[in-house]
C-alpha positions as CSV (number, residue, x, y, z in Angstrom):
1,M,-19.0,-16.3,-1.6
2,R,-15.3,-16.4,-2.2
3,V,-13.1,-18.0,0.5
4,R,-9.4,-17.8,1.1
5,E,-8.2,-21.3,1.9
6,L,-4.8,-22.3,3.2
7,L,-2.9,-25.0,1.2
8,E,-0.1,-27.2,2.6
9,V,2.2,-28.4,-0.1
10,P,5.0,-30.9,0.7
11,M,8.4,-29.2,0.4
12,P,10.8,-31.0,-2.1
13,T,14.4,-31.5,-1.0
14,A,17.5,-32.1,-3.1
15,D,20.0,-32.9,-0.4
16,G,20.6,-32.4,3.3
17,R,21.9,-28.8,3.1
18,V,20.4,-26.4,5.6
19,D,19.6,-23.3,3.7
20,I,16.6,-21.9,5.6
21,Y,17.0,-20.6,9.1
22,S,13.7,-21.8,10.5
23,G,14.0,-25.2,12.2
24,V,10.3,-25.4,12.4
25,A,10.0,-24.9,8.6
26,R,12.6,-27.5,7.9
27,A,11.1,-30.1,10.3
28,H,7.5,-29.5,9.1
29,G,8.5,-29.7,5.4
30,K,5.7,-27.6,4.0
31,L,5.3,-24.8,1.5
32,W,2.4,-22.5,2.2
33,A,0.0,-21.0,-0.2
34,T,-3.6,-19.7,-0.3
35,V,-6.2,-20.1,-2.9
36,V,-9.1,-17.7,-3.5
37,R,-11.7,-19.6,-5.6
38,P,-14.5,-18.3,-7.7
39,R,-18.0,-18.9,-6.7
40,A,-18.4,-21.8,-9.2
41,D,-14.9,-23.3,-9.2
42,R,-15.0,-26.0,-11.9
43,R,-11.2,-26.6,-11.4
44,E,-10.6,-25.4,-15.0
45,V,-7.7,-23.1,-14.4
46,A,-5.6,-21.9,-11.5
47,V,-3.3,-18.9,-11.7
48,V,-0.2,-19.1,-9.3
49,L,1.3,-15.8,-8.3
50,V,5.0,-16.4,-7.8
51,H,8.0,-14.6,-6.3
52,P,11.2,-16.0,-4.9
53,T,10.8,-14.5,-1.4
54,S,7.7,-12.4,-1.0
55,N,4.6,-13.5,0.9
56,F,2.0,-13.8,-1.8
57,M,-0.6,-15.5,0.4
58,G,-2.5,-12.2,0.5
59,H,-1.7,-11.0,-3.0
60,Y,-3.6,-8.0,-4.3
61,A,-4.7,-9.8,-7.5
62,Q,-6.3,-12.9,-5.8
63,E,-9.8,-11.4,-5.0
64,P,-10.3,-9.6,-8.3
65,L,-9.2,-12.6,-10.3
66,A,-11.6,-14.8,-8.4
67,R,-14.4,-12.4,-9.1
68,R,-13.6,-13.0,-12.8
69,G,-13.9,-16.7,-12.4
70,V,-10.3,-17.6,-11.9
71,A,-8.9,-19.5,-9.0
72,A,-6.0,-17.4,-7.8
73,V,-3.2,-19.0,-5.7
74,G,-0.6,-17.0,-3.8
75,M,2.4,-19.1,-3.0
76,T,5.5,-18.8,-1.0
77,T,8.8,-20.5,-1.4
78,R,11.0,-22.0,1.4
79,Y,12.8,-18.6,1.4
80,L,9.7,-16.6,2.6
81,G,10.9,-13.2,3.7
82,N,14.6,-14.1,3.7
83,D,16.7,-14.2,0.6
84,S,20.1,-14.2,2.4
85,A,20.7,-17.9,1.5
86,L,18.3,-18.3,-1.4
87,I,19.1,-20.8,-4.1
88,M,17.1,-20.1,-7.3
89,E,17.2,-23.8,-8.3
90,N,15.4,-24.7,-5.1
91,C,12.8,-22.1,-5.8
92,V,12.2,-24.0,-9.1
93,L,11.6,-27.1,-7.1
94,D,9.1,-25.2,-4.9
95,V,7.2,-23.8,-7.9
96,G,7.1,-27.4,-9.3
97,A,5.7,-28.7,-6.1
98,V,2.8,-26.2,-6.2
99,V,2.1,-26.9,-9.9
100,R,2.0,-30.7,-9.2
101,Y,-0.2,-30.2,-6.1
102,L,-2.7,-28.1,-8.0
103,K,-3.0,-30.6,-10.8
104,E,-2.9,-33.8,-8.9
105,A,-4.4,-33.0,-5.4
106,E,-6.7,-30.1,-6.3
107,G,-7.7,-31.4,-9.8
108,Y,-7.1,-28.2,-11.8
109,R,-6.9,-29.0,-15.6
110,R,-4.6,-26.0,-16.3
111,V,-2.2,-24.2,-14.2
112,V,-0.8,-20.8,-15.3
113,L,2.2,-19.3,-13.6
114,A,2.2,-15.5,-13.0
115,G,5.6,-14.2,-12.1
116,N,5.2,-10.8,-10.3
117,S,8.1,-8.4,-10.0
118,G,11.1,-10.7,-9.2
119,G,9.0,-13.7,-10.1
120,G,9.2,-13.1,-13.8
121,G,12.6,-14.6,-14.2
122,L,11.7,-17.5,-11.9
123,V,8.6,-18.6,-13.9
124,A,10.5,-18.4,-17.2
125,L,13.3,-20.5,-15.7
126,Y,10.8,-23.0,-14.3
127,Q,9.0,-23.5,-17.6
128,S,12.1,-23.9,-19.6
129,Q,13.3,-26.6,-17.2
130,A,9.9,-28.3,-17.1
131,E,9.8,-28.5,-20.9
132,K,13.4,-29.1,-21.8
133,P,15.5,-29.5,-18.7
134,T,19.2,-28.7,-19.0
135,I,20.4,-27.6,-15.6
136,T,22.1,-30.3,-13.6
137,A,23.4,-28.2,-10.6
138,T,23.5,-24.8,-9.1
139,P,26.3,-22.4,-10.2
140,A,28.3,-23.6,-7.2
141,G,28.0,-27.2,-8.4
142,D,25.4,-28.3,-5.8
143,P,22.1,-30.1,-6.1
144,P,19.4,-29.9,-7.3
145,D,19.7,-31.6,-10.7
146,L,16.6,-30.1,-12.5
147,T,16.9,-32.7,-15.3
148,R,15.9,-35.3,-12.8
149,A,13.3,-33.3,-10.9
150,G,10.2,-34.4,-12.9
151,L,8.9,-30.9,-13.2
152,V,5.3,-30.6,-14.5
153,P,5.1,-28.0,-17.2
154,A,2.7,-25.1,-16.7
155,D,0.0,-24.3,-19.3
156,G,0.9,-20.6,-19.7
157,L,3.1,-17.9,-18.3
158,M,2.4,-14.3,-17.2
159,L,5.0,-11.7,-16.3
160,L,3.2,-9.1,-14.2
161,M,5.1,-5.9,-13.4
162,A,8.2,-8.0,-13.8
163,H,11.9,-7.5,-14.6
164,P,13.8,-10.3,-16.4
165,G,15.8,-11.4,-13.4
166,R,17.3,-10.5,-10.0
167,A,20.9,-10.6,-11.1
168,S,20.5,-8.4,-14.1
169,T,18.3,-5.8,-12.3
170,Y,20.6,-5.9,-9.2
171,T,23.6,-5.1,-11.4
172,E,21.7,-2.2,-12.9
173,W,21.2,-0.9,-9.3
174,L,24.6,-1.7,-7.9
175,D,26.6,1.3,-6.7
176,P,30.0,1.4,-8.6
177,A,31.4,4.3,-6.6
178,I,32.2,2.0,-3.6
179,T,35.9,1.1,-3.7
180,D,36.1,-0.9,-0.5
181,E,33.6,-3.7,0.0
182,H,34.0,-3.4,3.8
183,D,33.6,0.4,3.9
184,P,30.8,2.1,1.9
185,L,32.1,5.5,2.8
186,R,35.2,5.0,0.6
187,R,33.9,6.2,-2.7
188,D,35.2,7.2,-6.2
189,P,33.7,10.7,-6.7
190,S,34.0,10.3,-10.5
191,L,31.5,7.4,-10.3
192,D,29.3,8.8,-7.6
193,L,25.7,9.0,-8.6
194,F,25.0,11.4,-5.7
195,N,27.9,13.7,-6.5
196,L,26.1,16.7,-8.1
197,A,29.2,17.4,-10.1
198,N,28.3,14.4,-12.2
199,G,24.6,15.3,-12.8
200,P,21.8,15.0,-13.3
201,P,21.5,15.2,-16.1
202,F,24.2,12.6,-16.7
203,S,26.4,12.7,-19.8
204,P,26.5,9.7,-22.2
205,E,30.2,9.3,-21.3
206,F,29.4,9.2,-17.5
207,L,26.7,6.6,-18.1
208,R,29.0,4.4,-20.2
209,R,31.6,4.5,-17.5
210,Y,29.0,3.9,-14.8
211,R,27.4,0.9,-16.4
212,A,30.8,-0.7,-17.1
213,A,31.8,-0.1,-13.5
214,Q,28.6,-1.7,-12.2
215,L,29.3,-4.8,-14.2
216,A,32.9,-4.8,-13.1
217,R,31.9,-4.6,-9.4
218,N,29.5,-7.5,-9.7
219,R,32.3,-9.5,-11.3
220,R,34.8,-8.6,-8.6
221,I,32.4,-9.9,-5.9
222,T,31.9,-13.0,-7.9
223,A,35.6,-13.6,-8.2
224,W,36.0,-13.2,-4.5
225,V,33.1,-15.6,-3.9
226,R,34.7,-18.2,-6.0
227,E,38.0,-17.8,-4.3
228,R,36.3,-18.4,-0.9
229,L,34.6,-21.5,-2.2
230,E,37.8,-22.8,-3.7
231,Y,39.6,-22.2,-0.4
232,A,37.0,-24.2,1.5
233,R,37.2,-27.0,-1.0
234,R,41.0,-27.0,-1.2
235,T,41.5,-27.0,2.6
236,G,38.8,-29.5,3.3
237,Q,37.0,-27.0,5.7
238,P,33.3,-27.3,5.0
239,E,32.6,-24.8,7.8
240,Y,33.8,-22.1,5.4
241,G,31.8,-23.4,2.5
242,D,28.9,-20.9,2.5
243,L,30.0,-17.8,4.5
244,P,27.5,-14.9,4.8
245,F,28.6,-11.4,3.8
246,V,27.2,-7.9,3.2
247,V,27.0,-5.9,0.0
248,H,26.7,-2.2,0.4
249,G,25.1,0.2,-2.0
250,T,22.4,-1.7,-3.9
251,C,20.0,1.0,-5.0
252,A,21.9,3.3,-7.3
253,D,20.5,3.1,-10.8
254,P,20.9,6.4,-12.6
255,R,17.3,6.1,-13.7
256,F,16.2,6.6,-10.1
257,V,17.5,10.2,-10.2
258,D,17.4,11.1,-13.9
259,S,14.0,10.4,-15.5
260,S,15.3,11.4,-18.9
261,I,17.1,8.0,-19.0
262,D,14.6,5.4,-20.4
263,P,11.8,7.9,-20.1
264,S,8.4,6.7,-18.8
265,D,5.6,8.0,-16.6
266,R,7.4,6.9,-13.4
267,P,7.9,9.3,-10.5
268,G,11.4,10.0,-9.3
269,G,13.1,7.9,-6.6
270,T,12.8,4.2,-5.7
271,L,10.2,1.9,-4.2
272,W,11.9,2.8,-0.8
273,G,12.1,6.5,-1.2
274,E,15.0,8.8,-2.2
275,A,17.7,6.8,-3.9
276,A,20.6,8.3,-1.8
277,V,18.9,6.9,1.3
278,A,17.5,3.7,-0.1
279,N,21.0,2.8,-1.4
280,N,22.1,2.0,2.1
281,L,18.9,0.8,3.7
282,P,19.1,-2.8,5.0
283,A,15.6,-3.6,3.6
284,T,16.5,-2.9,0.0
285,L,17.7,-5.4,-2.5
286,G,20.5,-7.9,-1.8
287,H,22.4,-6.4,1.1
288,F,22.8,-9.7,2.9
289,T,23.8,-12.9,1.1
290,S,26.0,-16.0,1.2
291,L,28.6,-17.3,-1.1
292,R,26.5,-19.9,-2.8
293,S,23.4,-17.7,-2.9
294,W,25.4,-14.9,-4.5
295,L,26.2,-17.2,-7.5
296,S,22.7,-18.5,-7.8
297,Q,20.8,-15.2,-7.2
298,W,23.0,-12.1,-7.8
299,S,25.9,-12.9,-10.0
300,V,25.2,-11.5,-13.4
301,D,27.4,-14.1,-15.2
302,D,26.4,-17.1,-13.1
303,S,22.7,-16.8,-12.1
304,Q,20.5,-19.1,-14.2
305,C,17.4,-17.1,-13.5
306,N,16.7,-14.7,-16.4
307,A,13.5,-14.5,-18.4
308,V,15.2,-13.2,-21.6
309,R,17.5,-16.3,-21.5
310,H,14.8,-18.9,-20.9
311,L,11.6,-17.6,-22.7
312,P,12.8,-18.4,-26.2
313,S,12.7,-22.2,-25.3
314,V,9.2,-22.3,-23.9
315,T,6.3,-23.4,-26.0
316,V,3.3,-22.1,-23.9
317,P,1.5,-18.8,-24.4
318,V,3.2,-15.8,-22.6
319,L,1.4,-12.6,-21.4
320,V,3.6,-9.6,-20.4
321,V,1.8,-6.9,-18.4
322,Y,3.6,-3.7,-17.4
323,G,2.8,-0.3,-15.9
324,T,4.1,2.8,-17.6
325,A,4.7,4.5,-14.2
326,D,6.5,1.5,-12.6
327,S,9.7,2.6,-11.1
328,A,11.1,-0.9,-10.5
329,A,10.3,-3.0,-13.5
330,L,10.6,-0.5,-16.3
331,P,8.8,-0.6,-19.7
332,H,12.1,-1.6,-21.4
333,H,12.2,-4.7,-19.1
334,A,8.8,-5.7,-20.3
335,R,9.7,-5.2,-23.9
336,E,12.9,-7.4,-23.5
337,S,10.8,-10.2,-22.1
338,Y,8.1,-9.9,-24.7
339,D,10.7,-9.9,-27.5
340,A,12.3,-13.1,-26.1
341,A,9.0,-15.0,-26.0
342,P,8.0,-17.2,-29.0
343,E,6.3,-15.2,-31.8
344,G,2.6,-16.0,-32.2
345,R,2.2,-17.1,-28.6
346,R,2.9,-13.8,-26.8
347,K,1.0,-10.7,-25.9
348,L,2.2,-7.4,-24.5
349,V,-0.2,-5.2,-22.4
350,A,0.7,-1.7,-21.2
351,L,-1.2,-0.2,-18.3
352,P,-0.8,3.6,-18.7
353,G,-0.1,5.2,-15.3
354,A,0.1,2.0,-13.3
355,T,2.8,1.7,-10.6
356,H,4.6,-1.3,-9.4
357,Y,2.2,-2.4,-6.7
358,F,-1.0,-0.6,-7.9
359,A,-0.9,1.2,-4.5
360,G,-3.9,3.5,-4.4
361,Q,-4.8,2.5,-8.0
362,P,-7.8,0.2,-7.8
363,G,-8.8,1.2,-11.4
364,H,-5.5,0.1,-12.8
365,L,-5.6,-3.2,-10.8
366,Q,-9.1,-3.9,-12.2
367,H,-7.8,-3.1,-15.7
368,A,-4.9,-5.6,-15.2
369,C,-7.2,-8.3,-14.0
370,D,-9.6,-7.8,-16.9
371,E,-6.7,-8.2,-19.3
372,I,-5.5,-11.4,-17.5
373,A,-9.0,-12.9,-17.5
374,S,-9.5,-12.1,-21.1
375,W,-6.2,-13.7,-22.0
376,L,-7.0,-16.8,-20.0
377,A,-10.3,-17.2,-21.8
378,G,-8.7,-16.9,-25.2
379,E,-8.5,-19.7,-27.7
380,H,-4.7,-20.0,-27.4
381,L,-5.2,-21.2,-23.8
382,A,-8.4,-23.2,-24.3
383,G,-6.8,-26.4,-25.3
């Protein structure tokens, strides 16, 4: 009989900064995870399902992996359900705490990290810093220093329905038609994805201008963030050192409304429905953030969390699994991550027709878990 057990993992800290809103969580100092063990758990291998903010304690892959003889751990970071002040470097510490706990307290011989969706970039960042640490501060210059964190390397990486990183994907989704960061109704019609005069279909010239304008908007916000941080430093007013702010229009990738761009089996729209509506919904990506979190999580030039950047430096085997009907992490995202991983230690698996969450697709989920179990049992991970 398989049992879901709750794990309490001590939360690592880098300094006294308050970056999670729950006083109970701060005082208790715990990260929470669940493990679903196989019937005969010989503590040979544990797979940790990772995301910066999602609650993976009931992850869809845990039960099917356990049925295949794999202990499946669904972890949370300190930023569970709230990325408004998230610092990616702290997420690295949290992943490291779980890896160490599983090896030292639970006795697993091998621990493999599975970055799901936005977790793909995080596990690649973690492994690069565990093997060859280089990061001494966050993009804002704050702790933690990952070169002194004593991170325990994982024994393998999986990117499951994952994009390379939050900042790069966020920039691909950012609405460049917004001309006033305080008023989303003020729009440039020549860059408006939802202005039918522009398409779909969209011309190559429109798409070139659109992508350039998305990048420019991300960089304008970053410049403003750095001005605010410099003001707080220059005036000696720490109370202004991590102000919260709103970003409007974060779900406007042309691929959401024109399936001829990077064609795949995906349906139209977004994970949250029609793009024109999702673009302004508060529950979609990155509407609420803080100055320091913006640099660590959303700034395309500053965020250190990107799988394509970090996978070339890892030495462990890498499995990339993607669905051809995924509307969030597209096939080209998977190919970019696969191409970045070391040759000879990488595998790419396509799941025809699979969507981002396998919702209503039990057969595709079973196929994915079969591929994962087979890869885990392979000679390249048997050492």
